[in-house]
C-alpha positions in Angstrom: 119.0 115.2 104.0 115.3 116.1 103.6 114.7 113.0 101.6 116.3 110.9 104.2 114.1 112.4 106.9 110.9 111.7 104.8 111.9 108.1 104.3 112.4 107.7 108.1 109.1 109.4 108.9 107.1 107.2 106.5 108.8 103.9 107.6 108.7 104.5 111.3 104.9 104.1 111.2 105.5 100.4 110.1 108.7 99.7 112.0 107.8 98.1 115.3 105.7 95.3 113.9 104.6 93.8 110.6 101.1 93.8 109.2 98.7 92.7 111.9 95.9 90.2 111.7 93.7 91.8 114.4 92.9 94.8 112.1 92.6 97.6 112.4 94.9 97.1 115.4 98.7 96.5 115.8 98.1 93.5 118.0 98.1 90.0 116.4 95.3 87.7 117.4 95.8 84.0 118.1 92.8 82.6 116.3 93.6 80.3 113.4 92.3 80.9 109.9 91.2 77.3 109.6 92.3 74.4 107.4 91.9 75.1 103.6 90.2 78.5 104.4 91.2 81.7 102.5 91.2 85.1 104.1 91.7 88.4 102.3 92.0 91.7 104.1 92.1 95.3 103.0 93.2 97.9 105.5 93.3 101.7 104.9 95.3 104.0 107.3 95.7 107.7 107.3 98.5 108.8 109.7 100.4 112.0 110.5 104.0 112.2 111.8 104.9 115.5 113.5 108.5 114.6 114.4 109.9 117.4 112.2 108.0 118.6 109.1 104.5 117.1 109.1 104.3 113.9 107.0 100.8 112.7 106.0 100.7 109.1 104.9 97.9 107.1 103.3 98.5 103.4 103.3 96.3 100.7 101.7 97.5 97.3 102.9 96.5 94.2 100.9 96.8 90.9 102.7 96.1 87.3 101.9 96.1 84.4 104.3 95.6 80.7 103.9 95.1 78.0 106.5 97.5 75.2 105.6 96.3 73.2 108.6 94.4 73.8 111.8 97.8 74.7 113.4 99.6 76.6 110.6 98.7 79.7 108.6 100.5 81.4 105.7 100.2 85.2 105.3 101.4 87.6 102.6 100.9 91.4 102.6 101.9 94.3 100.5 101.1 98.0 101.1 100.4 100.8 98.6 101.7 104.0 100.1 101.3 107.7 99.4 103.0 110.4 101.5 103.0 114.1 101.3 105.2 116.7 103.1 106.0 120.4 102.5 104.8 120.2 98.9 106.6 116.9 98.1 104.8 113.6 97.5 105.5 110.0 96.4 103.3 107.0 95.9 103.7 103.3 95.0 104.0 99.8 96.4 106.0 99.2 99.6 107.9 96.2 100.8 106.3 92.7 100.5 105.8 90.9 103.8 105.7 87.1 104.2 104.9 85.3 107.4 103.5 82.2 109.0 101.7 81.5 112.2 102.3 78.4 114.2 99.7 77.5 116.9 101.3 75.8 119.9 98.0 75.8 121.8 94.5 76.5 120.6 92.0 75.8 123.4 88.5 77.2 124.0 89.6 79.9 126.4 93.4 80.2 125.8 95.7 80.1 122.8 99.4 80.5 122.1 101.1 81.1 118.8 104.4 82.1 117.3 104.6 84.2 114.1 107.9 84.5 112.2 108.2 86.5 109.1 110.4 88.6 106.8 110.1 91.4 104.3 111.4 91.8 100.8 112.7 95.2 99.7 110.2 95.7 96.8 109.4 99.3 97.6 111.5 102.2 96.3 113.8 103.3 99.1 114.8 106.6 97.4 111.1 107.6 97.2 110.4 106.8 100.9 108.3 103.7 99.9 110.6 100.9 101.2 113.3 100.0 103.7 115.9 99.1 101.0 116.8 95.9 102.9 115.1 92.8 104.1 113.9 92.7 107.7 112.9 89.7 109.8 110.7 89.4 112.9 109.3 87.0 115.5 106.1 87.6 117.5 104.8 85.6 120.5 101.0 85.8 120.8 98.9 84.9 123.8 95.1 85.0 123.6 92.8 84.7 126.6 89.0 84.5 126.1 87.0 84.2 129.3 83.4 84.6 128.2 82.8 87.7 126.2 86.1 89.3 127.0 88.9 88.7 124.4 92.5 89.7 125.4 95.6 89.4 123.2 99.2 90.0 124.3 102.1 90.3 121.9 105.9 90.5 122.4 107.9 91.0 119.2 111.5 91.1 118.1 112.4 92.9 114.8 115.8 92.7 113.0 115.7 96.2 111.5 118.4 95.9 108.9 118.8 99.4 107.4 121.3 101.9 105.9 120.2 104.9 108.0 122.2 104.2 111.1 119.2 103.1 113.2 119.2 100.4 115.8 119.0 97.0 114.2 117.5 95.0 117.2 114.1 96.2 118.3 111.7 94.9 120.8 108.0 95.9 121.1 104.9 94.8 123.1 101.2 95.4 122.8 98.0 94.4 124.5 94.4 94.6 123.0 91.1 93.8 124.7 87.8 93.3 123.0 84.4 92.9 124.6 81.6 91.1 122.7 78.6 93.4 123.5 76.3 91.4 121.3 77.1 88.7 118.7 79.2 90.3 116.1 79.9 93.7 117.9 83.3 94.1 119.6 84.6 97.4 120.9 88.4 97.2 121.1 91.1 99.2 123.0 94.8 98.8 122.5 98.1 100.0 124.0 101.5 99.4 122.3 105.1 100.4 123.1 108.4 99.7 121.4 112.1 100.6 121.4 113.0 103.8 119.6 114.9 103.0 116.4 116.9 106.3 116.7 120.2 105.6 118.5 120.3 109.1 120.0 116.8 108.9 121.5 116.0 106.4 124.2 112.3 107.5 124.6 110.1 104.6 123.6 107.3 105.4 121.2 103.9 104.4 122.7 100.5 104.5 121.1 96.8 104.0 122.0 94.1 102.9 119.7 90.3 102.7 120.1 87.8 101.2 117.7 85.4 98.3 117.0 85.0 95.2 114.9 81.6 94.3 113.4 80.8 90.8 112.0 77.5 91.2 110.2 77.8 87.7 108.7 80.2 84.8 109.6 82.4 85.4 106.5 82.8 89.2 106.8 84.6 91.4 109.3 84.4 95.2 109.2 86.7 97.4 111.4 87.2 101.0 112.3 89.7 102.7 114.6 91.4 105.9 115.7 94.9 106.1 117.2 97.1 108.6 118.8 100.7 108.8 120.1 101.1 109.0 123.9 104.8 109.6 123.9 107.0 112.1 121.9 108.5 109.7 119.3 105.2 108.0 118.4 103.4 109.2 115.3 100.5 111.6 115.6 96.8 111.0 115.1 95.6 108.4 112.7 92.4 106.8 111.3 92.0 103.2 110.2 89.4 101.2 108.4 89.4 97.7 107.2 87.5 94.7 105.9 88.2 90.9 105.9 86.5 88.2 103.9 86.7 84.4 104.7 86.0 81.8 102.0 
């Protein structure tokens, strides 16, 4: 029973949405990678879940993206996870995530994209490192960029196949806004909310995140953020840091 709780606590941090491109934030951006451009990302996250015994989780997410064309991207991501709780701990690779992003519109001030994807159960479910079953998702992404203000809106569906008795059909939504103070400096704020996977609890987990993105050179992005839950089921405080390289 204790092990089942730990698995649920670790995985709920990643449940509502797959790995995001607008690191260190949950919200996906709608800007294409670019034809024949490679993009690698590293994101570190430390999070705490206080729904029951405290669970401290450190996740290092490794992501690779490739611009197949100006309107189609391919993305693969795999996390390395370490969690600790009440003297117990486990570490190892989590579930592999594969997704693509189709750009339906990519104008100067507005963009629209769809991002389907799925996961493979490569993480060890018994150790709380994986879901044990494949999941699939579809995210609709709208981007609006009037001048220096960049806004992104996401609505996502997740088919949460699982053996723990959780809801299998989950919806979530998020909004992020970034303002370009100077070229390369963007403070960002984000709000996200999703359906609770626990069938006996209808309270939606909601979170808030604040941070910034810095682009010192055109081929490098550096990101830093802090998040907190604003409803009971949401995970507790967390810190995020990331870097992305384009080549």
